[in-house]
C-alpha positions in Angstrom: 83.1 -3.4 -4.7 82.3 -2.7 -8.3 82.7 0.9 -9.2 82.7 2.7 -12.5 86.2 4.1 -12.2 89.6 3.1 -13.4 91.1 4.2 -10.1 89.4 1.2 -8.5 91.9 -1.1 -10.1 93.3 -3.8 -7.8 97.0 -3.4 -6.8 99.4 -6.2 -7.2 100.5 -6.9 -3.6 103.0 -9.7 -4.3 106.3 -9.1 -2.5 109.0 -11.1 -4.3 111.4 -10.6 -1.4 109.0 -11.9 1.1 108.1 -14.9 -1.1 111.7 -15.8 -2.2 112.4 -18.5 0.3 108.9 -19.9 0.7 107.9 -23.5 0.0 105.2 -24.3 -2.6 102.7 -24.7 0.2 103.8 -21.5 1.9 103.4 -19.7 -1.4 99.9 -21.1 -1.8 99.0 -19.7 1.6 100.6 -16.3 0.8 98.7 -16.1 -2.5 95.5 -17.1 -0.8 95.7 -14.6 2.0 96.5 -11.8 -0.5 93.5 -12.6 -2.7 91.2 -13.0 0.3 92.3 -9.6 1.8 90.3 -7.7 -0.8 86.5 -8.1 -0.9 86.6 -6.9 -4.5 88.2 -10.2 -5.3 86.1 -12.5 -3.1 84.1 -12.2 0.1 84.5 -13.9 3.4 84.5 -17.7 3.0 84.1 -17.3 -0.8 86.3 -18.9 -3.4 89.2 -21.3 -3.1 92.8 -21.8 -4.2 95.0 -24.7 -4.8 98.5 -25.9 -5.7 99.8 -29.3 -6.9 102.9 -30.0 -4.9 105.5 -32.7 -4.9 105.7 -34.2 -1.4 107.4 -37.2 0.2 105.0 -40.1 0.8 105.2 -41.1 4.5 104.8 -44.8 3.7 107.1 -45.3 0.7 109.5 -42.3 1.1 108.9 -41.7 -2.6 107.9 -38.3 -4.1 104.2 -38.0 -4.9 102.0 -35.3 -6.3 99.7 -33.8 -3.7 96.8 -31.4 -4.2 96.7 -28.6 -1.6 93.3 -27.0 -1.7 91.2 -24.9 0.6 89.3 -27.2 2.8 85.6 -27.1 3.6 84.4 -24.0 5.5 87.6 -22.0 5.3 88.3 -18.4 4.3 91.2 -17.7 2.1 91.8 -14.3 3.6 92.3 -15.4 7.1 93.2 -19.1 7.0 96.5 -20.7 8.0 98.1 -23.8 6.4 95.9 -26.0 8.5 92.9 -24.7 6.5 94.1 -26.7 3.4 93.0 -30.2 2.6 95.8 -32.4 1.1 95.0 -35.2 -1.2 97.0 -37.7 -3.4 96.6 -36.6 -7.0 96.9 -40.2 -8.3 94.0 -41.2 -6.1 91.9 -38.2 -7.2 92.5 -39.2 -10.8 91.5 -42.8 -10.0 88.1 -41.5 -8.9 87.2 -41.1 -12.5 86.8 -44.8 -12.8 84.2 -44.8 -10.0 82.1 -42.0 -11.4 78.6 -43.2 -12.4 77.3 -40.0 -14.0 75.6 -36.8 -13.1 72.7 -38.4 -11.1 75.3 -39.9 -8.8 77.9 -37.1 -8.5 77.2 -36.3 -4.9 78.5 -39.8 -3.9 81.9 -38.8 -5.1 82.3 -36.5 -2.0 82.3 -39.7 0.1 85.4 -40.9 -1.7 87.5 -37.8 -1.0 88.6 -38.9 2.5 90.1 -42.0 0.9 92.4 -39.7 -1.0 93.8 -37.9 2.1 97.5 -37.3 2.3 99.2 -37.7 5.7 95.9 -38.2 7.6 95.1 -34.5 7.3 91.9 -33.9 9.4 90.8 -30.9 7.3 87.8 -32.1 5.2 88.0 -31.6 1.5 85.3 -29.3 0.0 82.9 -30.0 -2.9 85.1 -27.9 -5.1 88.1 -30.2 -4.8 87.5 -31.9 -8.2 87.3 -28.5 -9.9 91.0 -27.8 -8.8 92.2 -31.4 -9.2 91.3 -31.8 -12.8 92.6 -28.5 -14.1 95.9 -29.6 -15.6 97.9 -26.8 -14.2 99.9 -26.6 -11.0 98.2 -23.4 -9.5 94.5 -22.6 -9.7 92.5 -19.7 -8.3 88.7 -19.6 -8.0 87.3 -16.3 -6.8 84.0 -14.3 -6.9 84.9 -10.8 -8.0 81.9 -8.5 -8.4 83.2 -7.2 -11.8 83.4 -10.7 -13.2 80.2 -12.0 -11.7 78.4 -9.0 -13.2 79.5 -10.4 -16.6 78.6 -14.0 -15.6 75.1 -12.9 -14.4 74.3 -11.0 -17.6 71.8 -12.4 -20.2 74.5 -12.5 -22.9 77.4 -13.4 -20.6 79.2 -15.6 -23.2 79.3 -12.8 -25.7 80.5 -10.3 -23.1 83.2 -12.6 -21.9 84.5 -12.9 -25.5 84.3 -9.2 -26.0 86.4 -8.4 -22.9 88.9 -11.3 -22.8 89.0 -12.8 -26.3 90.2 -16.4 -26.2 92.4 -15.8 -23.2 89.5 -16.4 -20.8 86.8 -18.9 -21.8 83.2 -19.3 -20.7 81.2 -22.3 -19.4 77.4 -22.4 -18.9 75.9 -22.7 -15.4 76.6 -25.9 -13.6 76.2 -26.5 -9.9 79.6 -27.0 -8.3 80.5 -30.7 -8.0 82.3 -33.6 -9.7 80.7 -33.0 -13.1 81.9 -29.4 -13.2 85.4 -30.6 -12.4 85.2 -32.8 -15.5 83.9 -29.9 -17.6 86.8 -27.7 -16.5 89.3 -30.5 -17.4 87.7 -30.9 -20.9 87.8 -27.1 -21.5 91.5 -26.9 -20.6 92.4 -29.8 -22.8 90.4 -28.4 -25.7 91.7 -24.8 -25.2 95.4 -25.2 -24.1 96.1 -21.5 -24.6 93.3 -20.4 -22.3 94.3 -18.9 -18.9 91.0 -19.1 -17.2 87.2 -19.4 -17.6 84.2 -17.5 -16.5 81.5 -19.7 -15.0 78.0 -18.5 -15.8 76.2 -17.1 -12.8 79.1 -18.2 -10.6 82.6 -16.7 -10.8 86.1 -16.9 -12.2 88.7 -19.7 -12.6 92.3 -18.9 -13.5 95.4 -21.1 -13.6 99.2 -20.8 -14.2 102.5 -22.5 -13.8 103.7 -20.6 -10.6 102.0 -19.2 -7.6 103.1 -15.6 -8.5 101.9 -15.9 -12.1 98.6 -17.3 -10.9 98.1 -14.4 -8.5 99.1 -11.8 -11.0 96.8 -13.3 -13.6 93.8 -13.3 -11.3 94.4 -9.7 -10.3 94.9 -8.6 -13.9 91.8 -10.5 -15.2 89.6 -8.7 -12.6 91.2 -5.4 -13.5 90.4 -5.9 -17.2 86.7 -6.4 -16.2 86.8 -3.3 -14.0 88.3 -1.1 -16.7 85.8 -2.4 -19.3 82.9 -1.5 -17.0 84.4 1.9 -16.3 84.5 2.6 -20.1 81.0 1.2 -20.7 79.1 2.8 -17.9 80.8 6.2 -17.4 78.1 8.8 -16.6 75.2 6.4 -16.8 72.7 6.4 -13.8 72.6 3.2 -11.9 69.5 1.1 -11.4 67.3 3.4 -13.6 68.2 6.5 -11.5 67.0 7.6 -8.1 63.4 7.3 -6.9 63.9 8.3 -3.2 66.3 10.5 -1.3 68.1 9.1 1.6 67.4 10.4 5.1 70.3 12.1 7.0 72.6 9.6 8.8 71.0 10.3 12.2 67.5 9.8 10.7 68.5 6.6 9.1 69.8 5.2 12.4 66.7 6.4 14.2 64.4 4.5 11.8 66.6 1.4 12.0 66.5 1.5 15.8 62.7 1.4 15.8 62.3 -1.2 13.1 65.1 -3.7 14.1 63.6 -4.9 17.4 60.2 -5.3 15.8 61.6 -7.4 13.0 63.9 -9.3 15.4 60.9 -10.3 17.5 59.1 -11.5 14.4 61.9 -13.7 13.0 63.2 -15.2 16.3 60.6 -17.9 16.7 63.0 -20.8 16.1 66.1 -19.2 17.6 67.2 -15.7 18.7 68.5 -13.7 15.8 71.1 -11.0 15.7 70.9 -8.0 13.4 73.2 -5.9 11.4 72.6 -2.5 9.8 74.3 -1.2 6.7 73.8 2.2 5.1 76.9 2.6 3.0 76.7 4.5 -0.3 76.3 1.3 -2.4 73.3 0.2 -0.4 71.6 3.6 -0.4 72.1 3.9 -4.1 70.3 0.6 -4.6 67.5 1.0 -2.1 66.7 4.5 -3.3 66.6 3.5 -7.0 63.8 3.1 -9.6 64.7 -0.5 -10.3 65.4 -1.8 -6.8 62.2 -3.8 -6.3 62.3 -5.4 -9.7 65.9 -6.4 -9.4 65.6 -7.5 -5.7 62.7 -9.9 -6.8 65.1 -11.6 -9.2 67.3 -12.8 -6.4 71.1 -13.3 -6.5 73.1 -15.2 -9.0 76.4 -16.5 -7.5 75.8 -19.6 -5.3 77.9 -18.1 -2.5 75.7 -14.9 -2.5 72.5 -17.0 -2.5 73.5 -19.3 0.3 74.1 -16.3 2.6 71.1 -14.1 1.5 68.2 -16.6 0.7 66.1 -16.6 -2.4 65.3 -12.9 -2.3 65.2 -10.0 0.2 62.1 -8.4 1.8 61.5 -4.8 0.8 60.1 -2.8 3.6 57.5 -0.3 2.3 58.9 2.9 3.7 58.7 6.3 2.0 61.5 8.6 3.2 59.7 11.6 1.8 56.8 11.0 4.2 58.5 9.0 7.0 55.7 7.2 8.9 57.5 4.7 11.1 54.4 3.9 13.1 52.6 3.0 9.9 55.4 0.8 8.7 55.5 -0.9 12.1 51.7 -1.5 11.9 52.0 -3.3 8.6 55.4 -5.0 9.3 53.9 -8.2 10.7 51.8 -8.6 7.6 54.9 -8.1 5.3 56.9 -10.6 7.3 54.1 -13.2 7.2 53.7 -12.7 3.5 57.4 -13.3 2.9 57.1 -16.5 5.0 54.1 -17.7 3.0 56.0 -17.0 -0.2 59.0 -19.0 1.0 56.8 -21.9 2.0 55.3 -21.9 -1.5 58.8 -21.8 -3.0 59.8 -24.8 -0.9 56.7 -26.7 -1.9 57.2 -25.9 -5.6 60.9 -27.0 -5.7 61.3 -29.7 -3.1 62.6 -33.1 -4.2 61.5 -36.4 -2.7 64.7 -36.5 -0.6 64.9 -32.8 0.2 65.7 -31.9 3.9 62.9 -30.4 5.9 62.2 -26.7 5.3 64.4 -24.4 7.3 63.6 -21.0 8.7 61.3 -19.3 6.2 62.1 -15.7 7.3 64.0 -13.3 5.2 67.7 -12.6 5.9 67.9 -9.3 4.0 65.5 -6.3 4.6 65.8 -3.3 2.2 64.4 0.0 3.4 64.2 3.0 0.9 65.9 6.1 2.3 67.4 4.1 5.2 69.5 1.2 4.2 69.8 -2.6 4.6 69.2 -4.8 7.7 70.3 -8.4 7.9 69.4 -11.0 10.5 71.2 -14.2 11.2 72.0 -16.6 14.1 75.0 -14.5 15.1 76.5 -11.1 14.5 79.3 -12.3 12.2 76.9 -14.2 10.0 74.5 -11.3 9.9 77.4 -8.9 8.9 78.7 -11.3 6.3 75.3 -11.8 4.8 75.0 -8.1 4.4 78.5 -8.0 2.8 77.4 -10.7 0.3 74.2 -8.8 -0.6 76.4 -5.7 -1.2 78.3 -7.9 -3.6 75.0 -8.9 -5.2 74.1 -5.2 -5.5 77.4 -4.5 -7.3 76.7 -7.4 -9.6 73.2 -6.2 -10.4 74.6 -2.7 -11.0 77.1 -3.9 -13.5 75.0 -6.4 -15.3 71.9 -4.2 -15.7 74.1 -1.3 -17.0 75.6 -3.3 -19.9 73.0 -6.0 -20.4 70.0 -7.6 -18.6 70.7 -9.0 -15.1 69.7 -12.7 -14.7 69.3 -14.2 -11.3 69.8 -17.9 -10.5 66.8 -20.0 -11.8 64.5 -20.8 -8.9 65.0 -24.6 -9.1 68.7 -24.3 -9.3 68.7 -21.9 -6.3 66.6 -24.4 -4.3 68.8 -27.3 -5.2 71.8 -25.4 -3.8 70.0 -24.2 -0.7 68.7 -27.7 0.1 71.6 -29.7 -1.3 72.0 -32.8 0.8 75.7 -32.1 1.0 75.0 -28.6 2.4 72.5 -30.1 4.8 75.2 -32.6 6.0 77.6 -29.7 6.6 74.9 -27.9 8.7 74.3 -31.1 10.7 78.0 -31.2 11.6 77.9 -27.7 13.1 78.5 -27.6 16.9 75.6 -27.3 19.2 74.8 -23.6 19.9 76.1 -22.2 23.2 73.7 -21.3 25.9 73.5 -17.6 25.1 73.8 -17.9 21.3 71.8 -15.2 19.6 71.3 -13.2 22.8 72.1 -9.5 23.1 73.2 -8.1 26.5 73.7 -4.6 27.7 75.9 -4.2 30.9 76.0 -0.9 32.7 79.1 -0.2 34.6 80.6 -2.3 31.9 84.2 -1.1 32.3 84.4 -2.0 36.0 85.4 -5.3 37.6 81.9 -6.8 38.0 80.8 -5.4 34.6 83.7 -6.7 32.6 83.7 -10.1 34.3 80.0 -10.4 33.5 80.6 -9.4 29.9 83.3 -12.0 29.6 81.1 -14.7 31.1 78.3 -13.9 28.6 80.7 -13.7 25.6 82.1 -17.2 26.5 78.5 -18.5 26.1 77.9 -16.9 22.7 76.2 -13.6 23.5 76.8 -10.2 22.0 77.5 -7.6 24.6 77.1 -3.8 24.7 79.3 -2.3 27.4 77.9 0.9 28.8 79.9 3.2 31.1 80.5 6.9 31.8 84.3 6.4 31.7 85.2 6.5 28.0 88.9 5.6 28.4 88.2 2.6 30.7 85.3 1.6 28.3 87.6 1.5 25.3 90.3 -0.4 27.2 87.8 -3.1 28.3 86.3 -3.3 24.8 89.7 -3.8 23.2 90.6 -6.6 25.6 87.3 -8.4 25.2 87.3 -7.9 21.4 90.8 -9.4 21.1 89.6 -12.5 22.9 86.1 -13.0 21.4 86.1 -10.9 18.1 85.2 -7.3 17.5 81.9 -8.4 16.1 80.5 -9.4 19.5 81.5 -6.4 21.6 80.2 -2.8 21.3 80.4 0.2 23.6 78.2 3.1 24.4 79.2 6.0 26.7 76.2 6.3 29.1 75.4 8.4 32.1 72.7 6.4 33.7 71.2 9.5 35.3 70.6 11.1 31.9 67.3 10.2 30.3 68.6 11.3 26.9 71.8 9.3 27.2 70.0 6.2 28.3 67.5 6.5 25.4 70.4 7.0 22.9 72.4 4.1 24.2 69.5 1.6 23.9 68.8 2.9 20.4 72.5 2.4 19.5 72.3 -1.2 20.9 69.3 -1.9 18.8 71.0 -0.6 15.6 74.2 -2.6 16.4 72.5 -6.0 17.2 68.9 -5.7 16.5 67.5 -5.5 20.0 68.1 -6.7 23.5 67.5 -9.8 25.6 69.5 -9.1 28.7 70.1 -6.1 30.9 72.7 -6.2 33.7 72.1 -3.0 35.7 75.4 -2.6 37.5 76.5 1.0 37.3 77.3 2.2 40.7 79.1 4.4 43.3 79.6 4.0 47.0 79.8 6.5 49.7 80.3 6.5 53.5 79.5 9.2 56.0 77.7 9.5 59.3 74.2 10.8 58.9 75.1 14.3 60.2 77.9 14.5 57.6 75.8 13.2 54.8 75.1 16.2 52.6 72.0 16.6 50.4 74.3 16.4 47.3 75.8 13.1 48.5 72.3 11.7 49.3 71.0 12.8 45.9 74.0 11.5 44.1 73.4 8.0 45.5 69.7 8.1 44.7 70.4 9.5 41.2 72.8 6.8 40.2 71.7 3.8 42.2 67.9 4.3 42.1 66.9 6.7 39.3 69.7 5.2 37.1 68.3 1.7 37.6 64.8 3.0 36.8 65.9 4.7 33.6 67.8 1.7 32.1 65.1 -0.7 33.1 62.4 1.4 31.5 64.4 1.6 28.3 65.0 -2.2 28.4 61.3 -2.9 28.9 60.5 -0.8 25.8 62.8 -2.8 23.6 61.9 -6.1 25.0 58.1 -5.5 24.7 58.6 -4.4 21.1 60.4 -7.7 20.4 57.8 -9.8 22.2 60.2 -12.6 23.0 60.8 -12.0 26.7 64.0 -11.0 28.3 66.0 -11.1 31.5 67.0 -8.2 33.8 69.5 -8.5 36.6 70.1 -5.8 39.2 73.5 -6.0 40.8 72.5 -4.5 44.1 74.3 -5.1 47.4 74.2 -6.9 50.7 73.7 -3.4 52.0 70.3 -3.3 50.5 69.1 -5.9 53.0 71.5 -5.4 55.9 72.2 -2.0 57.3 75.8 -0.8 57.7 77.1 2.0 59.8 77.9 5.4 58.2 76.4 4.4 54.8 72.7 5.5 55.0 72.6 7.1 51.6 74.2 4.0 49.9 72.2 1.4 51.8 68.9 3.2 51.2 69.5 3.6 47.5 70.5 -0.1 47.3 67.3 -1.0 49.1 65.4 1.0 46.5 67.0 -1.0 43.7 65.8 -4.3 45.3 62.2 -3.1 45.7 62.2 -1.7 42.2 63.3 -5.1 40.9 60.3 -6.7 42.7 57.9 -4.2 41.1 59.4 -4.8 37.7 59.1 -8.6 38.1 55.4 -8.1 38.5 55.1 -6.0 35.4 57.4 -8.0 33.3 56.0 -11.5 34.0 53.1 -11.3 31.5 55.6 -10.3 28.8 58.1 -13.1 29.7 60.5 -10.5 31.1 62.2 -11.9 34.3 63.7 -9.5 36.8 66.1 -10.7 39.5 68.7 -9.4 41.9 72.2 -10.4 42.7 73.5 -9.0 46.1 77.3 -9.0 46.3 79.4 -7.9 49.2 82.9 -6.6 49.6 84.1 -7.2 46.0 87.4 -5.5 46.3 89.5 -7.0 43.6 89.1 -5.3 40.2 86.3 -3.0 41.5 86.7 0.6 40.5 84.4 1.6 43.4 87.1 0.5 45.8 89.8 2.6 44.1 88.8 5.9 45.7 87.4 7.5 48.8 85.1 4.5 49.6 88.1 2.3 50.4 89.5 4.9 52.8 86.0 5.5 54.3 85.2 1.9 55.0 88.7 1.2 56.3 88.2 4.1 58.8 84.7 2.9 59.7 86.0 -0.6 60.7 89.3 0.7 62.3 91.7 -1.0 59.8 93.9 -0.1 56.9 93.5 -0.7 53.2 95.5 -4.0 53.2 93.5 -5.3 56.2 90.1 -4.5 54.8 89.7 -7.5 52.5 90.9 -9.8 55.2 88.4 -8.3 57.6 85.5 -8.8 55.1 86.6 -12.3 54.5 86.8 -13.2 58.1 83.5 -11.8 59.0 81.7 -13.9 56.4 80.2 -17.2 57.4 82.2 -19.1 54.8 85.5 -17.2 55.4 86.0 -16.6 51.6 86.6 -13.5 49.5 84.0 -12.5 46.9 85.4 -11.9 43.4 83.9 -10.2 40.3 83.7 -13.6 38.6 81.5 -14.9 41.4 79.0 -12.1 40.8 79.2 -12.7 37.0 78.3 -16.4 37.6 75.2 -15.4 39.6 74.1 -13.0 36.8 74.7 -15.7 34.2 72.5 -18.1 36.1 69.7 -15.6 36.2 69.8 -15.0 32.4 69.9 -18.6 31.3 67.2 -21.3 30.9 68.5 -22.8 34.2 66.5 -20.0 36.0 63.6 -19.8 33.5 61.1 -20.2 36.3 62.6 -17.6 38.6 61.6 -13.9 38.8 61.5 -11.5 41.7 64.3 -13.4 43.4 67.4 -12.4 45.2 70.7 -14.3 45.2 73.3 -13.2 47.8 76.9 -13.6 46.7 78.5 -12.4 50.0 80.2 -15.6 51.3 77.4 -15.7 53.9 76.0 -12.9 56.1 73.2 -13.7 58.5 71.9 -10.1 58.4 71.3 -10.3 54.7 69.4 -13.6 54.8 66.2 -12.9 52.9 63.0 -13.2 55.0 
């Protein structure tokens, strides 16, 4: 992040002791991970690094020079050695004889696989020639905000000279590719004392003889830019000064919770989108500023920023001084439609005869004065990363507009990158989306056996999951386990008492802020009790009704509100019980409350159908393993009712079933998964028993 302060200097994290015994390829990975660990140097997936290393040819046994360079689609901060492409340098140099000129540079990518060393399956990226033809062993290419702010200024060449002298050169804008690789080689040969180059509207290249020298040079070059900006901009208001005042944090989230489901519904026509909300200081400074709208309209400069954030953001007309959310919602559809029309016009103006078909015309970035920034993408990680890239763009605009005039990427150049045939080919190679990709699920009782198993099943199929539970400690334990397996991006928690109207409302608002809305509700929170009718107190009766009936009503009502706002349908599954259909002795309160759940589901299926909201029921029975319900008195009570002990109860339930099988949390999760997928798209108001067979619970 670009800040006007010398104390924002990057630290040199190189540990000579740790690096002492590393091979050249290990040093490259070490250097890469250090650089990628700091977003002030480069953002996720941005930039690339390389080293030219002497290796033993597997065919001849002779030493050969091999280029190790970050492969296509990798991230230097998190990659391992398998993230590098490896190519014979002599073959890369031989490609110059095949180059037919700028109009044919894209065909050079097709030759790169023929240069592969040791049959490495990692695909080489379009930036490979940029590293290959720099005549130095070690090369870094990064996208630091402080340097891109220079590169995106109207007089970037003069600023580069002022800051770096002849040590760091400058090259005009050129789309990454084979031609730019030749430009870099020519610059190096003509300027042998130079240690790097600023690429206009793009980023920074640096090179050195050793991995440590290259890392130190990259860090110090960025620090020189940071220090220069600190001296130039000290005390100056950013973006022309403030125009709006931010709402308080709770107010910002409240507005976001109302706007995000509406926007999500409008932009999920082709596929379900996932949202991300960001109200950090850098974002608020920008969205509240005098110059925000004018700068936002210019678009981003660096190609990496642009590819993640589209041609420009959509500015939501919200006045925090007179916060009229209803008014904004009323006009939102028109604003989104206007953006789409503008995008279609941009496509038609800029398309080439061989351009790929137009992609999703909706905005990725939404800027809201007084509130913050919302981003929508096909999954949570992409939405978050898109927001991070736009924060980089904000930092670039701050710096460039403070010392010069900010210049966005020319429209045609931006289009040619967005609809680059090589970029399209990369998109076509992406794996087919999983069955729940882009879906957001909220699971009550999420820390229990059935709840956590259901969350895991949904996460395996690409969903984002909000775990809701009243037990904060168990909730965090479940979240940590699932996040470790599936990524922290896709798991959130909310402490929820399903009997509290306020808690339910707050939890669904939190889910909307975290992911943009809701597609799936698994109503699973529960208790169990057992007592003869004469021993069933009013408190016990009311507790069952409050959690198992009223609780299911409250969460369903909240889900309906979000789903109707989105207008893209939804799926609700009640995890009820065999006891809702089949009476059991000494459990009148529990059985009656479960029967209430089932009938509520039928009623909601009627109401939800016109909105595309499906409501179905899963009836488990005797799910003992992993179930928190069976950890307390219920286990003792049911064992007493059936005249057995704890160890014999599961066997008794198994033996009484028609199929003689135990029911596990994963079985219930599978039934819920069926009801939320397209496989059951024509089912609503249905009941699926997962009880290993019980004739009394056969539906009639």
